[in-house]
Structure formats: structure tokens, C-alpha cells
N, C-alpha and C positions, 0 to 999 in steps of 0.2 A: 732693901728699900722695896715698899709697897709696889708689887707686880703694876698698877693702872699706872701709877707715878713713872715706874721706868718706861711704860709702852710710852705714856705722854711725853716724855723729856726724850725718847727716840724718834717719837714725830716731829716735836719741836728742831730736833738737831736736823731735817731735814726743809724746815720754813727759811727763808730769807731771814734774817734777826733785825733790820731794819725795821720791817713792819711789825715787828712787835716793841720797839718803841728802845731798843738798847742800841747805842753805838758800838759799832764792833769797833776792836783795836788791834793792831799789828804790832811785830815786832820781827826782830831780823828771822828769827826762825817758824813763828807762829803766829796766826792770824785768828780771831775768836769766831767760831760760827755761831755758838747759842751758848744763852747761860742764862742762872733765873736760880729759885728757890722751890724744892719741890717738897710739900708736905706730906708726912707718912702718918693716916690718922691711925692707923692700927699701934702703934707704938709713941704717938703723941708729940713728933719729933718734927722737925725741919732740915734740911740739909741744902746746902749749896751744891749745885748742878755746874759743870761747863764742860764745851767739847771747843779743843784747838784743832784746826787742821793744820798741819806739818808743808810750810813752803819751801823751807827748807829742811833737807833729812841732818837731823843731830848726829854726832857721832855715837856709833853702837858702843854701851858700855855706860853712856851714859846718864845723868839722874838730874830729873825735872822734881825741884821742891816746890809746891803748893801751898802758899801761904793764906789761906782762907781770914779775913778779918773777926778779929771774937767782940762783938758786941759790948759784954762784959768784962772783958779783960786788954782793952786797946793794945797792949805792949805784949799778950800773949796770945799771936795767932793761932788758928789751929791749922796742924801742918798734915801733907800728906805726899811723901814720895813715890814719885814713879821710875821704875827701873827699865828705860830703854834697851834693851835686848836685841830688839831688830828692828828696821826699818819699817815706821806706820804711817799711813794716810791722815790720820786723825785720832787725837788722844781724849778720851771721857774719862771725865773724874768727878765723882761724888764724896764730900765732905764726911766727918762726925758730922753726929747734930751740932746744930748752933742754937743757942739761947739770948734773948736780949735783944731781937731784929725787932725793928718799929715799925711798923706801917707807913710807909714814904720817906722813909728813908735810904740813903745809899751806901753800898758798901763796895769791899776793895778784896779782889783777891789778885796775888801776885804768882806768876808760875817764873823760878830760877831755875835755871837752867847749868847745869855744871858739868866740867868733862868726865867728873867721875865718882863714884860713890863717897870717896876721901871730899867732896865739898869742898876745893882750896881754889880751883880754877872757875869762876864763874864766867859762862858762856854768855848770855845772855839775860836779857827779863824782859817779860810780857805782864802788863798790869792790863785787869778791867775792873771796871765798877757795875755793880749790878744795885738795879731799885729794886727794893723791896716796897712792892705796891700791889695790894689787892683791893678790888673796890671795895669800899665800907660794907655795905650789905652781905656781900659773900665774907669778908674778912669776920663782923661779926658773928653770923649763921654758922661760917663751917670750922673757924679757926678757931677765935677768941676763946670759946668754949674749952677747948681742951690745950691751946697754946699761952699759956701767961707771961711769955716773954723771959723767962728764965727758970731754972732745971728745978725739977722737984715741984 
């Protein structure tokens, strides 16, 4: 990830997400602290980014499967597994590049907690909706010239 974008994401995680207009979601184990989309102008991509606070420690050895909505293929989300080997206070996750985002649309992230790597016993599901919204003048000036919304 582009270093300034990572720094910005880290700073955003310190802010009250409600001030950014994002509805915080809670589940049995987690609470969304911050989430959004991070552009990387160097490699001309955009990724999802989310930070979850751990309210109830999941079992050591459990797996948290993130499913990021794929605007180009709704039935094929972008997947990322996080293996929980030790107790953590928060979990930060960044997706692979996402294509097909439309300014002003909402997109879904699901974090499914499984008891183990086998993913047979589902313990909890945490859902978060994110809004991809950039002021039109900034979108047109800084993002639209290189992000056409589709790969390639």
C-alpha cells in the first residue's frame, strides 16, 4: 500500500467513525472502528480497509474470513483470511484491489468467524456497509483520470 494512504488509514482509525458518516456495526465478537476505501495512485488501484475492535476474544486458532463485495462479480467476493493465533485488541485488514466501484454507491464487507482453519463451525458474522463517496471535484481531478472502475 502507498505509505501516505497507510498513514491516513492509521489516523482514521483513531477518529470517531460516526464523524465520518459511517454507521458503526457491532456483532458478538467485534465492533467496527473505521472502514473505507484507500486509493493507491502509484499502482492505480483502490482497496477496502477496515479496522475491527475485539469486544470478546475469539478462540485462539480461529479464522476470520473477510468477504469484500466485488462490484464486477456480485457472487464472487474478494476473500482474505486472518488466522487468529493470539489475543488481539483490534484487527486491521486491507483487501486486494477492487474494481468497478461507482462513486456514491454502498458496498458490503462480511467478516465470518470460524472456530478453526477447517471452516466447518461458524461462530459469528460481522457485517459492515461502506459508502464509496468522494466529492465530485476531487473524484474527477484525482481519481477518475486513472481509475476507470474496471481492471485494465
